[in-house]
Each structure stands twice: as structure tokens, then as C-alpha cells.
Backbone as CSV, one residue per row, in Angstrom:
resi,resn,N_x,N_y,N_z,CA_x,CA_y,CA_z,C_x,C_y,C_z
1,MET,-156.075,-44.451,-52.130,-155.570,-43.165,-52.653,-155.547,-43.215,-54.181
2,ASN,-156.083,-42.207,-54.838,-156.098,-42.224,-56.294,-154.704,-41.932,-56.844
3,GLN,-154.539,-42.203,-58.134,-153.224,-42.102,-58.757,-152.687,-40.672,-58.761
4,VAL,-153.570,-39.684,-58.983,-153.126,-38.288,-59.022,-152.575,-37.861,-57.671
5,ALA,-153.308,-38.188,-56.606,-152.869,-37.822,-55.261,-151.560,-38.517,-54.914
6,LYS,-151.425,-39.762,-55.323,-150.206,-40.512,-55.030,-149.001,-39.900,-55.727
7,LYS,-149.190,-39.512,-56.997,-148.092,-38.891,-57.738,-147.686,-37.553,-57.117
8,GLN,-148.686,-36.790,-56.660,-148.394,-35.508,-56.022,-147.611,-35.705,-54.735
9,GLU,-147.985,-36.734,-53.971,-147.283,-37.025,-52.724,-145.844,-37.450,-52.990
10,GLN,-145.643,-38.259,-54.014,-144.301,-38.718,-54.374,-143.435,-37.556,-54.848
11,ALA,-144.039,-36.657,-55.636,-143.305,-35.496,-56.125,-142.889,-34.590,-54.973
12,LEU,-143.803,-34.405,-54.017,-143.503,-33.580,-52.857,-142.375,-34.183,-52.039
13,ALA,-142.370,-35.494,-51.904,-141.313,-36.175,-51.158,-139.955,-35.969,-51.826
14,VAL,-139.943,-36.037,-53.169,-138.698,-35.837,-53.916,-138.176,-34.410,-53.714
15,ILE,-139.085,-33.438,-53.796,-138.691,-32.038,-53.615,-138.136,-31.804,-52.210
16,ASN,-138.814,-32.369,-51.209,-138.341,-32.207,-49.834,-136.970,-32.834,-49.629
17,ASP,-136.741,-33.980,-50.285,-135.420,-34.616,-50.216,-134.360,-33.719,-50.842
18,MET,-134.713,-33.079,-51.961,-133.790,-32.163,-52.620,-133.473,-30.975,-51.717
19,PHE,-134.518,-30.397,-51.104,-134.313,-29.261,-50.210,-133.352,-29.627,-49.082
20,GLU,-133.571,-30.808,-48.496,-132.732,-31.211,-47.364,-131.305,-31.485,-47.810
21,ALA,-131.146,-32.106,-48.980,-129.801,-32.408,-49.478,-129.014,-31.140,-49.778
22,ASP,-129.714,-30.094,-50.207,-129.049,-28.842,-50.580,-129.168,-27.781,-49.498
23,ARG,-129.371,-28.189,-48.276,-129.588,-27.248,-47.183,-128.496,-26.190,-47.123
24,SER,-128.910,-24.928,-47.013,-128.038,-23.756,-46.863,-127.188,-23.445,-48.092
25,SER,-127.366,-24.187,-49.185,-126.580,-23.892,-50.384,-126.897,-22.480,-50.879
26,GLY,-125.864,-21.770,-51.293,-126.012,-20.398,-51.754,-125.926,-19.379,-50.639
27,MET,-125.957,-19.855,-49.403,-125.906,-18.943,-48.258,-124.654,-19.162,-47.403
28,GLU,-123.681,-19.871,-47.986,-122.487,-20.227,-47.210,-121.732,-19.014,-46.683
29,ASN,-121.753,-17.923,-47.419,-120.972,-16.741,-47.038,-121.765,-15.719,-46.236
30,MET,-122.992,-16.075,-45.881,-123.804,-15.155,-45.091,-123.563,-15.363,-43.601
31,SER,-123.368,-14.255,-42.917,-123.254,-14.285,-41.460,-124.263,-13.289,-40.909
32,GLN,-124.303,-13.168,-39.591,-125.213,-12.204,-38.983,-124.939,-10.790,-39.482
33,GLU,-123.688,-10.495,-39.838,-123.323,-9.158,-40.303,-123.950,-8.836,-41.655
34,ASP,-124.375,-9.880,-42.378,-124.966,-9.677,-43.702,-126.494,-9.652,-43.668
35,LEU,-127.063,-9.772,-42.478,-128.511,-9.828,-42.342,-129.037,-8.564,-41.669
36,ALA,-130.251,-8.193,-42.018,-130.893,-7.033,-41.399,-131.687,-7.513,-40.186
37,LEU,-131.303,-7.044,-39.011,-132.035,-7.402,-37.803,-133.297,-6.550,-37.728
38,PRO,-134.464,-7.176,-37.726,-135.703,-6.383,-37.677,-135.837,-5.640,-36.350
39,PHE,-136.457,-4.476,-36.398,-136.882,-3.771,-35.199,-138.381,-3.983,-35.057
40,LEU,-138.844,-4.092,-33.825,-140.269,-3.959,-33.539,-140.472,-2.530,-33.085
41,LYS,-141.308,-1.802,-33.787,-141.469,-0.370,-33.547,-142.942,-0.010,-33.386
42,VAL,-143.210,0.896,-32.448,-144.563,1.412,-32.279,-144.774,2.534,-33.292
43,LEU,-145.846,2.459,-34.046,-146.131,3.482,-35.044,-146.825,4.688,-34.419
44,SER,-146.408,5.861,-34.846,-147.082,7.101,-34.467,-147.688,7.715,-35.713
45,GLN,-148.407,8.816,-35.543,-148.996,9.503,-36.687,-147.925,10.005,-37.651
46,LEU,-146.710,10.234,-37.148,-145.634,10.772,-37.984,-144.735,9.687,-38.581
47,SER,-144.995,8.416,-38.264,-144.163,7.337,-38.803,-144.344,7.241,-40.317
48,PRO,-143.264,7.135,-41.080,-143.386,7.053,-42.544,-144.184,5.849,-43.010
49,GLU,-144.225,4.787,-42.193,-144.966,3.581,-42.584,-146.466,3.815,-42.684
50,ILE,-146.961,4.862,-42.025,-148.396,5.160,-42.112,-148.797,5.402,-43.565
51,GLU,-147.889,5.998,-44.326,-148.163,6.280,-45.738,-147.735,5.143,-46.657
52,SER,-146.716,4.387,-46.261,-146.125,3.420,-47.190,-146.588,1.979,-46.996
53,VAL,-147.130,1.662,-45.833,-147.541,0.278,-45.561,-149.066,0.218,-45.459
54,GLU,-149.663,-0.607,-46.295,-151.125,-0.716,-46.308,-151.641,-1.225,-44.960
55,GLY,-152.629,-0.540,-44.436,-153.247,-0.954,-43.183,-152.567,-0.433,-41.940
56,ALA,-151.445,0.267,-42.098,-150.702,0.764,-40.939,-151.436,1.925,-40.280
57,LYS,-151.536,1.874,-38.962,-152.183,2.932,-38.200,-151.371,3.219,-36.943
58,ALA,-151.493,4.437,-36.458,-150.819,4.805,-35.224,-151.274,3.872,-34.095
59,GLY,-150.311,3.431,-33.294,-150.606,2.518,-32.200,-150.323,1.072,-32.532
60,MET,-150.154,0.767,-33.829,-149.794,-0.587,-34.228,-148.301,-0.823,-33.989
61,ILE,-147.909,-2.084,-34.014,-146.509,-2.484,-33.909,-146.096,-3.028,-35.269
62,ILE,-144.920,-2.640,-35.741,-144.477,-3.083,-37.067,-143.099,-3.722,-37.006
63,ASN,-142.907,-4.750,-37.807,-141.598,-5.335,-38.049,-140.972,-4.530,-39.183
64,THR,-139.863,-3.859,-38.916,-139.303,-2.916,-39.888,-138.684,-3.574,-41.111
65,VAL,-138.444,-4.878,-41.079,-137.880,-5.571,-42.242,-138.981,-6.163,-43.112
66,THR,-139.933,-6.848,-42.489,-140.986,-7.515,-43.262,-142.229,-6.647,-43.448
67,SER,-142.332,-5.548,-42.673,-143.507,-4.676,-42.652,-144.752,-5.382,-42.100
68,LYS,-144.552,-6.488,-41.419,-145.679,-7.172,-40.776,-146.218,-6.292,-39.655
69,LEU,-147.530,-6.162,-39.597,-148.182,-5.329,-38.592,-148.814,-6.185,-37.509
70,TYR,-148.735,-5.692,-36.285,-149.400,-6.335,-35.154,-150.366,-5.337,-34.532
71,ASP,-151.552,-5.803,-34.227,-152.542,-4.959,-33.567,-151.981,-4.497,-32.226
72,GLY,-152.020,-3.191,-31.983,-151.424,-2.657,-30.767,-152.127,-3.104,-29.501
73,THR,-153.430,-3.339,-29.584,-154.185,-3.768,-28.411,-153.917,-5.228,-28.083
74,LYS,-153.884,-6.072,-29.113,-153.603,-7.501,-28.903,-152.123,-7.720,-28.587
75,GLY,-151.273,-6.951,-29.235,-149.849,-7.043,-28.980,-149.179,-8.217,-29.657
76,VAL,-147.967,-8.522,-29.193,-147.157,-9.593,-29.760,-146.416,-10.289,-28.628
77,LEU,-146.260,-11.604,-28.756,-145.551,-12.387,-27.748,-144.071,-12.463,-28.083
78,VAL,-143.231,-12.345,-27.060,-141.782,-12.404,-27.270,-141.103,-13.149,-26.128
79,LEU,-139.942,-13.694,-26.437,-139.009,-14.184,-25.435,-137.861,-13.185,-25.387
80,PRO,-137.631,-12.491,-24.275,-136.498,-11.559,-24.203,-135.191,-12.345,-24.152
81,SER,-134.344,-12.116,-25.139,-133.117,-12.898,-25.287,-131.904,-12.238,-24.633
82,TYR,-131.796,-10.907,-24.781,-130.597,-10.216,-24.282,-130.918,-8.736,-24.147
83,TYR,-130.236,-8.088,-23.209,-130.454,-6.655,-22.991,-129.111,-5.939,-22.906
84,GLU,-129.063,-4.730,-23.467,-127.895,-3.873,-23.279,-128.298,-2.413,-23.437
85,ARG,-127.569,-1.541,-22.757,-127.807,-0.095,-22.848,-126.708,0.527,-23.694
86,LYS,-127.099,1.428,-24.585,-126.159,2.134,-25.444,-126.434,3.634,-25.380
87,TYR,-125.409,4.426,-25.659,-125.559,5.873,-25.798,-125.315,6.194,-27.270
88,ILE,-126.372,6.580,-27.970,-126.274,6.771,-29.416,-126.180,8.258,-29.740
89,GLU,-125.195,8.587,-30.562,-124.930,9.981,-30.931,-125.558,10.294,-32.285
90,TRP,-126.365,11.357,-32.291,-127.074,11.768,-33.504,-126.737,13.220,-33.860
91,ALA,-126.770,13.501,-35.150,-126.747,14.895,-35.596,-128.141,15.463,-35.354
92,PRO,-128.280,16.783,-35.247,-129.619,17.366,-35.101,-130.551,16.834,-36.183
93,ARG,-131.780,16.499,-35.787,-132.725,15.877,-36.724,-132.885,16.725,-37.987
94,GLY,-132.770,16.036,-39.135,-132.927,16.703,-40.419,-131.632,17.223,-41.010
95,THR,-130.522,17.111,-40.250,-129.257,17.650,-40.763,-128.247,16.565,-41.099
96,GLY,-128.477,15.349,-40.625,-127.511,14.282,-40.860,-127.985,13.302,-41.915
97,SER,-127.310,12.149,-41.960,-127.622,11.120,-42.941,-128.765,10.227,-42.498
98,GLY,-129.206,10.373,-41.258,-130.228,9.482,-40.717,-129.640,8.294,-40.001
99,ALA,-128.298,8.189,-40.024,-127.599,7.110,-39.318,-126.855,7.701,-38.124
100,PRO,-126.608,6.909,-37.089,-125.895,7.428,-35.919,-124.484,7.878,-36.268
101,LEU,-124.010,8.888,-35.568,-122.625,9.329,-35.726,-121.708,8.546,-34.795
102,GLY,-122.289,7.865,-33.830,-121.514,7.059,-32.911,-122.433,6.252,-32.017
103,VAL,-121.972,5.070,-31.626,-122.704,4.235,-30.674,-121.750,3.934,-29.530
104,HIS,-122.052,4.478,-28.354,-121.159,4.378,-27.202,-121.680,3.329,-26.226
105,PRO,-120.790,2.518,-25.647,-121.228,1.464,-24.727,-121.713,2.028,-23.398
106,ALA,-122.337,1.177,-22.609,-122.874,1.589,-21.308,-121.768,2.057,-20.365
107,THR,-120.534,1.595,-20.591,-119.400,1.974,-19.747,-118.813,3.333,-20.113
108,SER,-119.314,3.942,-21.199,-118.767,5.214,-21.663,-119.105,6.351,-20.688
109,ASP,-118.228,7.364,-20.683,-118.484,8.559,-19.869,-119.035,9.700,-20.725
110,ILE,-119.610,9.354,-21.872,-120.039,10.369,-22.829,-121.055,11.326,-22.234
111,LEU,-121.923,10.863,-21.337,-122.946,11.749,-20.773,-122.338,12.849,-19.911
112,SER,-121.154,12.595,-19.371,-120.490,13.619,-18.553,-120.020,14.789,-19.405
113,LYS,-120.032,14.625,-20.723,-119.575,15.671,-21.642,-120.758,16.416,-22.277
114,THR,-121.960,16.141,-21.786,-123.144,16.752,-22.383,-123.730,17.842,-21.494
115,PHE,-124.655,18.596,-22.078,-125.344,19.641,-21.328,-126.788,19.739,-21.839
116,LYS,-127.629,20.377,-21.052,-129.031,20.555,-21.423,-129.248,21.970,-21.933
117,LYS,-130.208,22.105,-22.853,-130.660,23.413,-23.300,-131.976,23.745,-22.599
118,PRO,-132.297,25.017,-22.461,-133.565,25.395,-21.814,-134.762,24.739,-22.503
119,ASN,-135.631,24.168,-21.716,-136.863,23.546,-22.211,-136.600,22.429,-23.223
120,ASP,-135.502,21.741,-23.044,-135.124,20.660,-23.956,-134.513,19.541,-23.121
121,SER,-135.038,18.334,-23.254,-134.577,17.211,-22.439,-133.376,16.482,-23.030
122,LYS,-132.979,16.835,-24.250,-131.868,16.135,-24.896,-130.532,16.454,-24.228
123,ASP,-129.600,15.509,-24.366,-128.237,15.686,-23.871,-127.341,16.071,-25.046
124,TYR,-126.912,17.333,-25.072,-126.143,17.855,-26.202,-124.642,17.836,-25.941
125,LEU,-123.893,17.617,-27.026,-122.438,17.759,-27.007,-122.075,19.138,-27.547
126,GLU,-120.865,19.584,-27.285,-120.420,20.886,-27.782,-120.479,20.964,-29.297
127,SER,-120.379,19.821,-29.964,-120.428,19.777,-31.434,-121.811,20.109,-31.983
128,GLY,-122.824,20.071,-31.117,-124.198,20.263,-31.571,-124.952,18.949,-31.710
129,ASN,-124.201,17.843,-31.731,-124.848,16.533,-31.758,-125.479,16.260,-30.392
130,TYR,-126.368,15.284,-30.345,-126.970,14.943,-29.065,-126.883,13.432,-28.824
131,ILE,-126.977,13.058,-27.565,-126.867,11.667,-27.144,-128.221,11.169,-26.659
132,GLU,-128.625,10.010,-27.159,-129.847,9.377,-26.668,-129.483,8.106,-25.905
133,THR,-129.855,8.057,-24.645,-129.711,6.822,-23.880,-130.728,5.829,-24.428
134,THR,-130.247,4.665,-24.841,-131.088,3.719,-25.568,-131.028,2.342,-24.931
135,ALA,-132.182,1.819,-24.569,-132.292,0.462,-24.028,-132.608,-0.485,-25.179
136,GLN,-131.714,-1.436,-25.415,-131.871,-2.361,-26.530,-132.292,-3.734,-26.007
137,HIS,-133.502,-4.115,-26.325,-134.023,-5.424,-25.924,-134.055,-6.334,-27.148
138,TYR,-133.210,-7.347,-27.148,-133.201,-8.329,-28.222,-134.186,-9.437,-27.851
139,VAL,-135.040,-9.798,-28.776,-136.108,-10.752,-28.474,-136.268,-11.788,-29.580
140,ILE,-136.953,-12.866,-29.225,-137.455,-13.812,-30.210,-138.961,-13.611,-30.277
141,VAL,-139.443,-13.222,-31.447,-140.868,-12.981,-31.638,-141.575,-14.312,-31.861
142,LEU,-142.702,-14.493,-31.185,-143.510,-15.702,-31.312,-144.849,-15.314,-31.937
143,ASP,-145.076,-15.738,-33.158,-146.360,-15.436,-33.798,-146.825,-16.616,-34.625
144,GLU,-147.903,-16.421,-35.379,-148.487,-17.528,-36.125,-147.553,-18.054,-37.211
145,ALA,-146.557,-17.259,-37.605,-145.623,-17.682,-38.645,-144.453,-18.481,-38.073
146,GLY,-144.359,-18.549,-36.748,-143.254,-19.267,-36.122,-142.509,-18.377,-35.142
147,SER,-141.191,-18.340,-35.258,-140.367,-17.517,-34.373,-139.237,-16.887,-35.161
148,HIS,-138.836,-15.676,-34.752,-137.732,-15.004,-35.429,-137.162,-13.923,-34.516
149,PRO,-135.880,-13.583,-34.693,-135.253,-12.565,-33.842,-135.645,-11.153,-34.250
150,ALA,-135.592,-10.253,-33.295,-135.859,-8.839,-33.545,-135.277,-8.039,-32.395
151,MET,-135.304,-6.719,-32.539,-134.846,-5.860,-31.460,-135.861,-4.770,-31.195
152,ILE,-136.004,-4.406,-29.931,-136.884,-3.317,-29.520,-136.007,-2.247,-28.900
153,SER,-136.051,-1.067,-29.472,-135.227,0.051,-29.010,-136.110,1.001,-28.206
154,MET,-135.778,1.155,-26.929,-136.556,2.040,-26.058,-135.695,3.207,-25.609
155,LYS,-136.226,4.397,-25.754,-135.496,5.598,-25.366,-136.490,6.674,-24.965
156,SER,-135.981,7.802,-24.502,-136.824,8.928,-24.127,-137.904,8.496,-23.132
157,THR,-139.174,8.733,-23.482,-140.267,8.424,-22.559,-140.404,6.925,-22.302
158,GLN,-139.804,6.101,-23.164,-139.961,4.654,-23.026,-138.897,3.996,-22.151
159,LEU,-137.933,4.766,-21.678,-136.913,4.192,-20.809,-137.509,3.644,-19.520
160,LYS,-138.551,4.300,-19.023,-139.186,3.796,-17.798,-139.854,2.454,-18.063
161,LYS,-140.332,2.227,-19.304,-140.924,0.937,-19.651,-139.842,-0.142,-19.682
162,SER,-138.668,0.238,-20.178,-137.545,-0.695,-20.194,-137.148,-1.095,-18.777
163,ARG,-137.068,-0.111,-17.893,-136.701,-0.415,-16.502,-137.749,-1.300,-15.844
164,LYS,-139.023,-1.041,-16.151,-140.100,-1.869,-15.605,-139.955,-3.305,-16.082
165,TRP,-139.677,-3.467,-17.370,-139.531,-4.809,-17.937,-138.342,-5.527,-17.294
166,ASN,-137.215,-4.822,-17.172,-136.045,-5.432,-16.547,-136.350,-5.853,-15.115
167,SER,-137.094,-5.016,-14.398,-137.457,-5.351,-13.022,-138.353,-6.591,-12.982
168,MET,-139.272,-6.687,-13.935,-140.140,-7.866,-14.004,-139.312,-9.134,-14.181
169,MET,-138.297,-9.066,-15.053,-137.454,-10.237,-15.294,-136.618,-10.592,-14.065
170,MET,-136.141,-9.563,-13.375,-135.294,-9.803,-12.209,-136.065,-10.364,-11.022
171,THR,-137.369,-10.142,-10.983,-138.154,-10.634,-9.858,-138.627,-12.078,-10.051
172,VAL,-138.415,-12.643,-11.246,-138.771,-14.047,-11.473,-137.751,-14.923,-10.740
173,LYS,-138.224,-15.798,-9.905,-137.341,-16.659,-9.112,-137.724,-18.125,-9.285
174,LYS,-136.724,-18.976,-9.225,-136.909,-20.420,-9.204,-136.096,-20.972,-8.026
175,ILE,-136.451,-22.143,-7.566,-135.701,-22.796,-6.502,-134.824,-23.875,-7.119
176,GLY,-133.513,-23.767,-6.885,-132.572,-24.715,-7.447,-132.535,-26.031,-6.693
177,LYS,-131.756,-26.969,-7.212,-131.637,-28.279,-6.580,-131.019,-28.187,-5.191
178,ASP,-130.272,-27.082,-4.957,-129.665,-26.887,-3.647,-130.626,-26.216,-2.667
179,GLY,-131.855,-25.961,-3.158,-132.848,-25.350,-2.295,-132.784,-23.837,-2.228
180,LYS,-131.859,-23.251,-2.980,-131.692,-21.804,-2.947,-132.368,-21.156,-4.164
181,PRO,-132.891,-19.942,-3.992,-133.547,-19.258,-5.121,-132.523,-18.719,-6.121
182,TYR,-132.921,-18.662,-7.380,-132.060,-18.097,-8.414,-132.929,-17.435,-9.477
183,ASN,-132.294,-16.569,-10.279,-132.972,-15.939,-11.411,-132.782,-16.801,-12.659
184,PRO,-133.850,-17.332,-13.235,-133.691,-18.065,-14.490,-133.346,-17.095,-15.624
185,ALA,-132.987,-17.633,-16.753,-132.653,-16.797,-17.913,-133.840,-15.923,-18.293
186,SER,-133.555,-14.774,-18.865,-134.638,-13.869,-19.281,-135.590,-14.559,-20.238
187,PHE,-135.065,-15.494,-21.041,-135.895,-16.175,-22.034,-136.598,-17.410,-21.465
188,SER,-136.670,-17.491,-20.145,-137.432,-18.577,-19.517,-138.918,-18.240,-19.446
189,ASN,-139.257,-16.974,-19.731,-140.642,-16.546,-19.643,-141.072,-15.798,-20.896
190,ILE,-142.347,-15.949,-21.230,-142.948,-15.290,-22.390,-143.632,-14.008,-21.925
191,TYR,-143.442,-12.936,-22.685,-144.043,-11.645,-22.370,-144.896,-11.173,-23.542
192,ARG,-145.929,-10.427,-23.211,-146.757,-9.796,-24.249,-146.464,-8.311,-24.260
193,LEU,-146.103,-7.812,-25.436,-145.881,-6.382,-25.608,-147.035,-5.804,-26.408
194,PHE,-147.659,-4.771,-25.871,-148.750,-4.105,-26.565,-148.582,-2.598,-26.376
195,THR,-149.518,-1.811,-26.871,-149.346,-0.361,-26.832,-150.534,0.324,-26.177
196,SER,-150.287,1.527,-25.698,-151.358,2.361,-25.151,-150.991,3.815,-25.382
197,LYS,-151.991,4.688,-25.309,-151.737,6.111,-25.491,-151.194,6.712,-24.203
198,GLU,-150.245,7.642,-24.384,-149.666,8.367,-23.265,-149.791,9.855,-23.535
199,VAL,-149.689,10.650,-22.504,-149.875,12.092,-22.665,-148.988,12.849,-21.684
200,ASN,-148.474,13.978,-22.144,-147.838,14.949,-21.252,-148.145,16.347,-21.785
201,ASP,-147.484,17.355,-21.256,-147.825,18.722,-21.663,-147.399,19.053,-23.092
202,LYS,-146.656,18.136,-23.759,-146.229,18.375,-25.134,-147.142,17.696,-26.156
203,GLY,-147.997,16.811,-25.697,-148.882,16.131,-26.636,-149.157,14.701,-26.220
204,THR,-149.568,13.879,-27.174,-149.880,12.476,-26.918,-149.124,11.587,-27.898
205,TRP,-148.960,10.338,-27.515,-148.243,9.382,-28.353,-148.588,7.978,-27.871
206,TYR,-148.196,6.991,-28.643,-148.369,5.597,-28.248,-147.052,5.069,-27.698
207,GLY,-147.139,4.344,-26.595,-145.949,3.770,-25.988,-146.139,2.290,-25.691
208,TRP,-145.072,1.665,-25.239,-145.080,0.240,-24.949,-145.751,-0.061,-23.605
209,GLU,-146.378,-1.226,-23.546,-146.839,-1.830,-22.299,-146.360,-3.277,-22.304
210,ILE,-146.005,-3.792,-21.129,-145.446,-5.144,-21.038,-146.129,-5.921,-19.933
211,GLU,-146.437,-7.179,-20.204,-146.941,-8.057,-19.159,-146.344,-9.456,-19.330
212,ARG,-146.078,-10.105,-18.195,-145.570,-11.475,-18.251,-146.740,-12.416,-18.481
213,VAL,-146.585,-13.341,-19.436,-147.670,-14.251,-19.803,-147.531,-15.585,-19.081
214,SER,-146.386,-16.235,-19.252,-146.202,-17.559,-18.658,-144.743,-17.975,-18.747
215,GLU,-144.425,-18.999,-18.014,-143.115,-19.630,-18.112,-143.079,-20.469,-19.382
216,VAL,-141.908,-20.627,-19.960,-141.759,-21.464,-21.155,-142.086,-22.913,-20.798
217,GLY,-142.938,-23.534,-21.607,-143.313,-24.923,-21.382,-142.645,-25.854,-22.372
218,GLU,-143.025,-27.111,-22.323,-142.433,-28.116,-23.201,-142.652,-27.789,-24.672
219,ASP,-143.736,-27.068,-24.965,-144.046,-26.745,-26.359,-143.193,-25.618,-26.903
220,ARG,-142.365,-24.990,-26.043,-141.549,-23.858,-26.485,-140.051,-24.109,-26.274
221,VAL,-139.662,-25.370,-26.155,-138.251,-25.683,-25.920,-137.384,-25.220,-27.085
222,ASN,-137.841,-25.421,-28.308,-137.055,-25.005,-29.473,-136.855,-23.494,-29.488
223,GLU,-137.899,-22.742,-29.127,-137.791,-21.290,-29.090,-136.861,-20.834,-27.968
224,TYR,-136.887,-21.558,-26.848,-135.958,-21.264,-25.746,-134.518,-21.415,-26.225
225,MET,-134.249,-22.504,-26.937,-132.904,-22.743,-27.453,-132.524,-21.684,-28.493
226,GLU,-133.496,-21.258,-29.291,-133.252,-20.208,-30.277,-132.877,-18.901,-29.585
227,ALA,-133.578,-18.580,-28.508,-133.278,-17.356,-27.761,-131.895,-17.427,-27.123
228,ARG,-131.532,-18.582,-26.623,-130.208,-18.736,-26.014,-129.099,-18.589,-27.059
229,THR,-129.300,-19.192,-28.208,-128.314,-19.073,-29.289,-128.191,-17.625,-29.754
230,PHE,-129.324,-16.933,-29.835,-129.322,-15.526,-30.229,-128.540,-14.693,-29.218
231,ALA,-128.757,-14.941,-27.939,-128.034,-14.217,-26.897,-126.533,-14.452,-26.995
232,GLU,-126.147,-15.680,-27.266,-124.721,-15.998,-27.398,-124.105,-15.277,-28.591
233,ALA,-124.848,-15.179,-29.679,-124.357,-14.479,-30.871,-124.175,-12.991,-30.593
234,ILE,-125.094,-12.400,-29.829,-124.986,-10.977,-29.487,-123.756,-10.743,-28.621
235,LYS,-123.585,-11.577,-27.602,-122.442,-11.430,-26.708,-121.120,-11.623,-27.446
236,ALA,-121.142,-12.447,-28.493,-119.931,-12.684,-29.282,-119.656,-11.554,-30.265
237,GLY,-120.600,-10.608,-30.386,-120.403,-9.472,-31.275,-120.727,-9.741,-32.722
238,SER,-121.440,-10.846,-33.009,-121.728,-11.190,-34.403,-123.090,-10.696,-34.881
239,VAL,-123.825,-9.992,-34.014,-125.115,-9.420,-34.408,-124.939,-7.924,-34.595
240,GLN,-125.214,-7.458,-35.790,-125.048,-6.050,-36.108,-126.395,-5.324,-36.083
241,VAL,-126.439,-4.195,-35.392,-127.650,-3.387,-35.308,-127.435,-2.107,-36.093
242,LYS,-128.333,-1.818,-37.002,-128.230,-0.604,-37.813,-129.378,0.332,-37.461
243,HIS,-129.078,1.294,-36.603,-130.084,2.253,-36.168,-130.309,3.309,-37.245
244,THR,-131.539,3.788,-37.313,-131.855,4.953,-38.133,-132.712,5.886,-37.296
245,GLU,-132.863,7.120,-37.742,-133.701,8.073,-37.011,-135.135,7.578,-36.884
246,ASP,-135.609,6.832,-37.872,-136.986,6.350,-37.848,-137.197,5.224,-36.848
247,ASP,-136.096,4.668,-36.303,-136.217,3.634,-35.280,-136.210,4.239,-33.886
248,ALA,-136.262,5.553,-33.826,-136.195,6.238,-32.538,-137.480,6.057,-31.754
249,ALA,-137.494,6.680,-30.568,-138.658,6.563,-29.689,-139.893,7.147,-30.343
250,PRO,-141.081,6.711,-29.916,-142.321,7.297,-30.458,-142.294,8.815,-30.353
251,ARG,-142.643,9.476,-31.450,-142.599,10.948,-31.451,-143.879,11.534,-30.878
252,VAL,-143.725,12.554,-30.089,-144.862,13.223,-29.495,-145.470,14.170,-30.520
253,THR,-146.785,14.144,-30.645,-147.447,15.045,-31.573,-148.810,15.436,-31.045
254,ASP,-149.142,16.693,-31.186,-150.451,17.174,-30.735,-151.576,16.650,-31.614
255,THR,-151.239,16.076,-32.782,-152.287,15.589,-33.685,-152.759,14.197,-33.274
256,ASP,-152.044,13.555,-32.345,-152.480,12.260,-31.849,-153.572,12.479,-30.806
257,ALA,-154.732,12.875,-31.244,-155.822,13.186,-30.298,-156.513,11.911,-29.849
258,PHE,-157.054,11.952,-28.656,-157.805,10.798,-28.153,-159.108,10.648,-28.930
């Protein structure tokens, strides 16, 4: 080894030692409440990212924090970490701050206080606000950069995709040491999420598609543990989700032509 290469290697070793010695310094006061949980969102023609993120196109999947784009056809691999249903209260679109007016748990009776308007599928309150039933899938994203947590919010036309995904997870069975079948953790299997075009009498849009890829193997033990830790943090209430109108379900538009 020549002298220059040796010096570079020694310098790198010193820097790595410094990094390890100072691990987490400066971040002592950060908790999950201080971090932005990324959403994985399907882009439509009306998504603001189409104009603001280079290379963004309808049908792609985007990480809302890093703006990383995933090809909608190839999709992205995830470990589903935790699931919960919420009823989110919004002001009429364009009249509020863009943030929810309330987030109601699955045990809430809020839907019993709503009504439908003619030719409108939304659930309205007497106040004029409306409620969106929202399926929240917390996941660990697996990509070439490693692994990281994110959330996928499914509502409106995508609720059926959420139910399909939940059913897929519930049908996975293992045989225990006692010889009886059981459901392994949701994060015991890797899923691929990709997109496809959908259509109804109001127009076309891109929606989610889900397929099970494989069971977690020895090469994904660390990611399995990461998903379990993430699930525990959510159940403990230390993961904060900040919804915005732009994180809503894919918008239907007649301009999304085939």
C-alpha cells in the first residue's frame, strides 16, 4: 500500500472513531414528536409535487419529506409495521388551514353524527366540516438507501386496497411449536406497493396495488427489529402524524387520460 493510501485510511479510521465517540451528540432532546414522519403518496396530475419536484409524474410514488421518487410500475418494498383506522375531520377544501380540525379514533361514534349530500360521497357534519375514514399503514421502507419509517394514508377509493392488504396479512399462517397455526407479525413479510390507473364515472386516477413478495429472511433481521420497535413506539403514542390536505387520497381528474 502506498503512503498516500495509508494516510487516507488512517484519517478515515480517526474520523470514524470520532463519529462513534460522539454518537447522537446534539440530538439528545429530539424525540419522535420532533421528527417529520414521511408519507408515501401516489402522485396525481393535480399533486403540487408535479410542479415542484424535478422528474415527478402522475403515477409515481413520493416520499413527502425527502421528495424521493419511486417508479409507480416498479413500486417500493415495505415491511408493514402497524395499522390503525382514524376518522379525520376537515374543513371544506380551500376554506381551512390545510390541517385537520380533528382526528377521531376508530372507537369514535363521529360517523353517526354525519349525513350525505346528493351526489356526494363525503360524510358531512352539521358544521359543514366533513369526515374522512382513513386507513393508516405505518411501514418500514426498504430501498437502495437502506430502511426508514413512513406512513401510507389510504382513504376514499383506496380503502378497499387497505382492506385487501389487511386480509393478505391476516391470511399468512405459520405453525407453532405446539403444532397449532398462528398469525405472525405483520412485519414478518415483505410487500411490494406499486400503482395502476383506475377509472369510474367521475374520471381516472392512480391508485395503490399491493402484492406479497416473501417472508423476512436472515438478511432482513435488522429491518424486522426496526419494524417491531417502530410499532412499539406507535402504540406508546410517541409517533406524531401531521396530516395535510395534500396527503389525502388520490384526486380524481378527467385530465388523467389513458
